[in-house]
Structure formats: C-alpha cells, structure tokens
C-alpha positions in Angstrom: 50.2 56.4 3.1 48.0 53.6 4.4 46.9 53.5 8.0 47.7 50.6 10.2 47.0 49.4 13.7 49.6 48.3 16.2 48.6 46.0 19.1 50.9 45.7 22.1 50.5 42.6 24.3 52.1 41.5 27.5 54.4 38.6 27.1 55.6 38.1 30.7 54.0 38.9 34.0 55.8 39.7 37.3 54.8 36.3 38.7 56.8 34.5 35.9 60.1 35.7 37.4 59.5 34.4 41.0 62.2 35.4 43.4 64.4 37.0 40.7 61.9 39.9 40.5 63.2 41.5 43.7 61.5 44.4 45.5 64.1 46.7 44.1 63.4 45.6 40.5 59.6 45.9 41.2 60.2 49.5 42.4 62.3 50.3 39.4 59.6 48.9 37.0 57.0 51.0 38.7 59.1 54.2 38.3 59.6 53.4 34.6 55.9 52.8 34.1 55.0 56.1 35.7 57.6 57.9 33.6 56.3 56.3 30.4 52.7 57.3 31.3 53.9 60.9 31.8 55.6 60.9 28.4 52.5 59.5 26.8 50.3 62.2 28.3 52.4 65.0 26.9 
C-alpha cells in the first residue's frame, strides 16, 4: 500500500456568515470543536 498525505483546509470563516451565525450556533460549533479534539486525543 502506498502512503499518501491529506491536507484539510478551511473553506469558510465565521465572519462569512454575518448575522446568520448566531451566538447559539457559535456555542454549538465550539462544543463540537472541543468534542472533536477530545476524540482526536484518544
């Protein structure tokens, strides 16, 4: 099997969504980020 490299890049930033990115959605995104980091560190 051949090794390969995967690069993950941001496509959008929070600022791109303006008022649609409500404080509630911001909090939800932060919770998801923390959960993903915890899974990655397992």
